[in-house]
N, C-alpha and C positions, 0 to 999 in steps of 0.2 A: 810607300808602298798605295797597294791593291785598295781602293774602295769596295765596298761588296756591292751585288750587280744586286738587282729584284730579285724578293723573293728568295735570299740567302738563306742560307741559317744558322749563321751568328756560332761559328763555333763546331757546332757536331757537325755528322758526316753528315753533307749533301748528299738527298737520294731523288731516284730519277722522279719523285715528283715537282717537286726543289725543282728541278733543270725543266721542269713547265711551267709551270707557274709564274721563272722568271721569264724563257720563249713564247709564251703565248701560245702556248702547244697541249697536246693529250695527252698523257705515258704515253701510251699506247704509242704513241706519235715518236719521240722519244726511242723508246722499245726497239726501234723498226732504223730506225741511226746507227744505237750502240750497235745495232746485235751487223747492221750492214748488209741489209736486206732493201729491197723495192720495195718501193712504199713513200720515197717521199722524197721530192726535187732538189737538187745540189744546191739551191741556196740555203735548203729550209735543211736538211745536212750540214752545211756549210757553218747555217748560224747558229743552232742545236749546237754542236763540239766547242763553238767558240768559248757556247755560254759556259756550256759541261766544265771548261777546259779551266775560265773563271773561277768558279766555281769553288772550282778542285775535288768536283765525282767522279767518281772512279769508280767503276761497275761493277758487283760482288759475283765479277768470276764463277763460283764458288753456288753461286746462285740462281746464275749461266746454268751450268753444265747440269746442275735441276732440270732446268725450262727443257736445254735440249733436249734430256732423257723421256723420249715423248712418251705418255700415257699411253696413245693411242686411245681416246679414251674421251665421250662427247656429255656432256651434261645437258638434264635434262629435267626443269620444273616445267611441274603440271596441274593442274587441281581433281582432286582424287574422285568430286562428286562431281563429273562432267564427259558424257562421255566422246565428246565432241572429241576432247581433250584424248579419251583411253583408246580411237582412233587413231590420230596422228602417233600416240606414240606406240605405240602397233606399226606402219609403215615407216618409220623415222626407225625403227632397228632395223631393219631391213635395209632402210636406204644407206645404211653405215655400216651395215657385213657386209654388201656389197662394193663399198668401198674397205674393208681394211679397217676400222673403224666396233668400236666397241660402246655399248652405251648403259651411263650412268643415271637410275631416275631417284626425283628428289620428290616428295608431296604435298604442296597444300590441302591445309581439309580445315573444320572450320577448330579446328585445336592444333594447329600450326603452321605460324606463317612463312608470308612465303618470306620475309630475309633471312629463315629459320634455314628457312625447304635452302635456300640459297647459299646461307653457310657450309651445309652440310658438301654438298657439292664441288668448294672450293681448300675443304680438306682431301680429297680423294683425286686431287690437280689434275681433274678433266681439262683438258687446251679448249675449250669451249663452253659457251651457257647461252641453251636456247633452251627460250621463255616463251610457254603455253597460255597467252589470253594471259600478262602481267598485267599485274596492279600497281607497280611501280612509275614512281612519275621520275622526272627526264633527272635529280637529282640521282638518288641511288641510282637509277640506269648508269650515268656518269661515273658511280663510281667504283660498279661493277666492272665497267667500258674496259677504267685503269689493269682493272686484274688480268685478265680478261678479256680473249675475243666473244665478244656478246651479239645475240637475236634472236627480235621477238618475237614470236608466228599469233598473227591474228589482229593484229595493231600495228599501227605504225611507230616506228621508235619516237621517233620528233628527237633522232642525237642523229651529228652524220657519223661519230666511229662506232651508230649500233646501226645492224642490218637489222631486219623487217619482210617475215612474209606477210600479208595479205590478202584475205579476196576486197574482190571490190563490193561495199556492202552499201549504196548508195544503187548502182546498180543490180546487185544480187534482191530489193529488195523493189522493186523498179519494173524485177519478173515477174518474183510474185503479185505486184499488183496489177501489173499484164493480164497473168495469165486471171484472177478475177474475174475482170474487165471483161475478159471476155467469152467470161460464161454467163455474162450478165449483171453482176453483183454493181450496184452502186454507192450499199449503204455499209461502205470496211471497214474495218476498225483494226489498230494496229496496239501491238501488247508490249511497250518498249520493253530495253532491258533496262532498264533505271539508269545508274551508273558503272555499269558493263564494258567490257575494249568492243568499241563496234558499235555500244548499244547512241551513241547521237546521231556518227550517222546513219542509222538505218531509222531513227524518226524523221528527221531532218528527206534521209528519200522519202520512206513513205509518207508524206504531204506533200515535195514533189511533185513525186509519181498520180496527186490524185490532181494537183492545182493542172498537171497534164492534161491531164481528161474531165478539164471541168465540172471534179467535183469534191473542192474545197471546202461544198459545204456542210458535205456526208464524212465527213474524214472525220476519225475522233481519232487520238491517242490515250489510253486512258495505262496509268502505269504501273510496274511489272517486273521482273527478272528472272537468273536465270533458271530460280528453280518449280518444280511443279506445283511448287504451296503457292506458291505468285501467279502463276498462270491461271491455276484456279479461282484466284481471290478477283485479278482482271476481268475474269470473263463474267466473275460475279458480276463484276461491274456493270460491265454490257445489258444483262440481263438485266438490271438492272430501271434500264433505260426505257421510255416511253417508243422508243422506237431502236428495238434490240436491232443490230447487222446483220445484214445476212452470209458475210464472212470475216473470219479476223485470221487476221496473220501478228504469228505470234514471238519474240524478238529471240528463241532456238527454240531448238526439237522437247526437250525435259521441258520448256516450260506451254508449250501446247501441248504436252504431254498431261501437262493439267489440264490446261482447255479441254480435252477428248473429256476427259475424265470426266468434270465438272459437269459437264454438256449431257454422258447417260444416265451422269446419277437423277439430275432434271427431268429425266424422258425426252433430251430432245436429240434423234435422229441428222447421222453425220456422214454425206452432205447434204438429205433435204430438206432438212432442214437450215443448217447455216455449215455452212463450208468451213475447213481449220487448214490453216496454210503451217509451218514451223520453218525451220535454215536450218545451215546446217549437212543435212542426207548424215548424219548420226547413226545411229543401231538402230537406237527406239526407232525413228520413222521406220523403220527396213520390218519390225516384231510382224509375224504375217499377220496378224488378226491385230494391227495398225493403219501398216500403208499407208502410211503420211503423205501425201504430198510435202516440198518443200525447195531449200534452197541449195542446190550442193555445192560444197568451198572444193569440192575433192583432196579427200582425204593425205590421197597417196601420193599426189602433184605435191599438193605444199609440205609436203614431209622431205621427198626430196626436195626441192628447193630450199627448203631450210636447212638440210644440211649439205649439201653445194655451196652455201652462203657462208655458215660457218668454215667448213673445211677451207672456205677462198681466202679466209677474213683469221684465220691460224697461218696460213703462208704467203699473210703480207698481203693480200688485196685490200684493197676500196669495202668498207662499207655500203651496200644499198637495199634501196628500197624500196622489193620486189611486190607487184597489183596483181592478182590472179583473178582472171573473170570465169563465174559462179557461172548454175546452172541451175533452169529449171528442172526437176525431175517430178514429174506426174504422176500418179498414186491414184487412193481411193475415198483422200479426205478430204476433195474437190471436188465441184459438182454443178450446172447448173443454177441461176438464181431460181429458186419457187414466189411464187407469184400467192401474195397475202392479200386476201381478203379485209 
């Protein structure tokens, strides 16, 4: 009598997930082996097939047939209130269309959780899921990747089976500090992104850049976030300081918009009294009466890379973590430091 292997189901019909657990691999890899497509070494393929045979696993041919009928549909989850996500979505549509795919959107909002948004996409038979600025942890991302090829944008995935396309946040915030120091600023503050994706890297990058310029003593970080309200609150704290900064780098353009609004209401001139920088180069930064200096993540390039990465994973290629170089966009909200009496 054959002893049940680890991960066997004790009488119930074994699933692909059971085989994956017994073999110590991902469900996605078991799927690759069962479909006979490239993506697994011969040794791994043989081991997975042997374990599947021992467990009595029989592929669900009906489900396979449904999966083989390509929907030509990419699912995209985005935050409704983030302007940069809107820019990314616009470019993802264009990139997907050029490759013969359509896009299904599902929004995250204060009244709609990300899990709900993802579940809605899964019901539409999307071939891959692209998550913009996801707040999912490793367990949640792993569970999603077991169901469908998954790729995250604007943060690292932290998982070998989940692709990522992101800007180099440390390099981006360093560009901001370098720009301001070239203008003569020494007392520079950063209104951070709290727990938002990229927030920790930008915070660390700011402090490291200030240290490199010999300005650690005048480097200030205050709690902020992703919204205009959080930007205004952060700027309020900075103005209450005995010596307010002469320049501020906000976590993103939306946060910087709140900074600018508060400064206007306080009668402060930008950039004569204080320089302000955003991050993302979203549509907010390009408003004619704002013309915000910012760090561009290049939404077009990022969207193209995200679509290509998702399609590669659909084809069975290994998920990759692609880091893109940001660049400085100089506009009207930064200028030379003002001499204070």
